[in-house]
C-alpha positions in Angstrom: 97.6 77.7 83.9 99.1 81.1 84.8 101.2 81.5 87.9 99.7 83.5 90.8 101.6 86.7 91.5 102.2 87.0 95.2 100.7 90.0 97.0 102.8 92.6 98.8 101.7 91.0 102.1 102.8 87.6 101.0 106.2 88.9 99.9 106.7 90.6 103.2 105.9 87.3 104.9 108.5 85.6 102.7 111.1 88.2 103.6 110.4 87.6 107.3 110.7 83.8 106.7 114.0 84.3 105.0 115.3 86.2 108.0 114.0 83.6 110.4 115.7 80.8 108.4 119.0 82.8 108.3 119.0 83.3 112.0 118.4 79.5 112.5 121.3 78.7 110.1 123.8 80.9 111.9 122.7 80.2 115.5 124.5 76.8 115.9 127.9 78.4 115.0 127.2 81.5 117.1 128.5 83.8 114.4 128.3 84.3 110.6 127.2 86.4 107.7 123.7 87.1 109.1 123.6 90.8 108.3 123.6 90.1 104.6 120.3 88.1 104.8 118.7 90.5 107.2 119.6 93.4 104.9 118.7 91.9 101.5 115.7 89.7 102.5 113.2 91.8 100.5 115.4 91.6 97.4 115.7 87.8 97.5 112.0 87.5 98.3 111.1 89.6 95.2 113.3 87.6 92.9 112.7 84.0 94.2 109.1 84.8 95.1 107.8 86.5 92.0 110.2 86.3 89.0 112.7 83.5 89.0 111.9 80.4 87.0 114.2 77.4 87.6 115.6 76.0 84.4 114.9 79.2 82.5 116.3 82.1 84.4 119.6 82.6 86.2 120.6 84.2 89.5 124.1 85.5 90.1 125.3 86.2 93.6 128.3 88.4 93.2 129.2 88.8 96.9 129.6 85.1 97.9 128.8 85.7 101.6 125.3 86.8 100.6 124.5 83.2 99.6 122.9 82.6 103.0 119.9 84.7 101.7 119.7 82.6 98.6 119.7 79.4 100.6 116.9 80.6 102.8 114.9 81.9 99.9 115.4 78.6 98.0 114.2 76.6 101.0 111.1 78.8 101.4 110.2 78.4 97.7 110.8 74.7 97.5 114.0 74.8 95.4 116.1 73.0 98.0 115.2 70.7 100.9 114.8 72.8 104.0 116.5 70.0 106.0 119.7 70.8 104.1 119.9 74.2 105.9 121.0 72.4 109.0 124.4 71.8 107.4 125.1 75.5 106.6 128.7 76.4 107.1 129.8 72.9 108.2 132.7 70.9 106.8 131.6 68.8 103.8 128.2 70.6 103.4 127.1 71.8 100.0 125.7 74.9 101.7 129.0 76.6 102.4 129.1 79.9 104.3 130.6 81.6 101.2 129.1 80.2 98.0 131.2 78.3 95.5 130.6 76.3 92.3 129.3 73.5 94.6 126.4 75.6 95.9 123.0 74.2 94.8 121.8 77.8 94.4 122.2 80.3 92.9 123.4 79.4 89.3 126.6 81.4 89.7 128.3 82.7 92.8 131.6 84.5 93.2 134.3 84.5 95.9 136.3 87.6 95.0 134.1 90.7 95.1 133.3 92.6 92.0 133.1 89.7 89.5 129.4 88.8 89.4 128.2 91.5 87.0 130.7 90.4 84.4 129.3 86.9 84.6 125.8 88.1 84.5 126.4 90.2 81.5 128.0 87.3 79.8 125.0 85.1 80.5 122.6 87.7 79.2 124.5 88.3 76.0 125.0 84.6 75.5 121.2 84.0 75.9 120.5 86.7 73.3 122.9 85.2 70.8 121.4 81.7 71.4 117.9 83.0 70.8 116.8 82.5 74.4 114.9 85.8 74.4 112.7 84.7 77.4 115.6 84.0 79.8 116.3 86.6 82.5 119.4 87.0 84.6 119.2 88.5 88.0 122.5 89.7 89.6 122.8 90.5 93.3 125.5 93.0 94.1 126.6 94.9 97.2 127.5 98.5 97.5 131.0 97.8 98.7 131.7 96.1 95.3 131.2 99.5 93.6 134.8 100.2 94.6 135.9 97.6 92.1 136.7 98.8 88.6 135.5 95.6 87.1 131.9 96.3 88.2 131.9 99.6 86.1 133.5 97.9 83.1 130.7 95.3 83.2 128.0 98.0 83.7 129.4 99.9 80.7 129.5 96.7 78.6 125.9 95.7 79.5 124.6 99.2 78.8 126.4 99.3 75.5 124.8 96.0 74.4 121.4 97.0 75.8 121.0 93.8 77.8 117.4 94.4 78.8 117.0 90.9 80.2 119.6 91.6 82.9 118.4 93.0 86.2 120.8 94.1 89.0 119.7 94.3 92.6 122.2 96.4 94.6 122.1 96.1 98.4 123.2 99.6 99.5 123.4 99.0 103.2 126.6 101.1 103.6 128.5 98.2 105.3 131.7 96.5 104.4 134.4 94.7 106.5 136.5 97.9 107.0 133.5 100.0 108.2 130.8 102.1 106.6 131.2 102.2 102.8 130.9 106.0 102.7 133.9 106.3 105.1 136.1 104.2 102.8 135.1 105.5 99.4 132.4 107.9 98.2 130.2 105.9 95.8 127.2 108.2 95.5 125.4 109.2 93.4 124.9 105.5 92.7 121.8 105.6 90.5 123.0 108.5 88.5 126.2 106.6 87.7 124.3 103.6 86.4 122.0 105.8 84.4 125.1 107.4 82.8 126.1 104.0 81.5 122.7 103.5 79.9 120.8 101.6 82.7 117.3 102.2 83.9 118.3 102.7 87.5 116.3 103.8 90.5 116.8 104.2 94.2 114.3 102.2 96.2 113.8 101.6 100.0 114.2 97.9 99.8 115.5 97.2 103.4 114.2 96.7 106.8 117.0 96.7 109.3 114.9 96.4 112.4 116.2 92.9 113.0 119.8 94.0 113.4 121.0 94.2 117.0 122.1 97.8 117.9 125.8 96.9 118.2 126.0 95.0 114.9 128.1 96.3 112.0 125.8 94.6 109.5 128.7 92.5 108.0 129.7 89.7 110.3 127.5 89.2 113.3 128.4 87.4 116.5 125.2 85.7 117.6 125.0 84.5 121.2 122.5 81.8 122.1 120.4 84.4 124.0 120.4 86.8 121.1 119.6 84.0 118.6 116.7 82.9 120.8 115.4 86.4 121.0 115.7 87.0 117.3 113.9 83.7 116.5 111.1 84.6 118.9 110.7 88.1 117.4 110.7 86.8 113.8 108.2 84.0 114.6 105.9 86.5 116.2 106.2 88.8 113.2 105.6 85.9 110.8 102.5 84.9 112.7 101.2 88.4 112.7 101.8 88.8 109.0 100.1 85.4 108.3 97.1 86.7 110.3 97.1 89.9 108.2 98.1 92.1 111.1 101.7 92.8 109.8 
């Protein structure tokens, strides 16, 4: 029996649910890497909601602090127990705030930035050599990582070997710990650079930043109890509207 492909409305609802779970995960600590989940929710919804097949495909999370979005998406799609989310960021929990080799999802996550695409390209080439032509590798990257030379070496390598089963999703939210990315290093034109290395690259509007508080820098958000409650209420209202077909 063929799998049912989610509609755009269902994926929008999944992205909202990912944001809601991320807020709930960060709220007990009052701070955390919430901006990453709010920024990349649609990307994680697209992969975990439509394309990823556990046991066949791989997901690589290059910026380890984005793993909160993977946890939320995995809970929403039944890959991990939603009760486990309550331990996010706590000592001894498998759901660490920055993903490690202990993380239940994704298949590979990095600590130091800029390393994920190298791993993803290695997986994709290894699958081809092993005859696993059906396996896909999805690599999540952040725009700040494009300042790392290793990313471009891996992009050149993947383009040279025509690793067509490798898909990169780049969250270009213009945010890094030191400030706006474009104030630190000019990385544009991003799509044109990837195309020059042989990639089929396109700029897409994949973000909805309406959930971010106006004073947030998008990287590491302090979440007071009042703000958390307001965010949860807003996201629950949006989720209910989307479920009713009004969103």
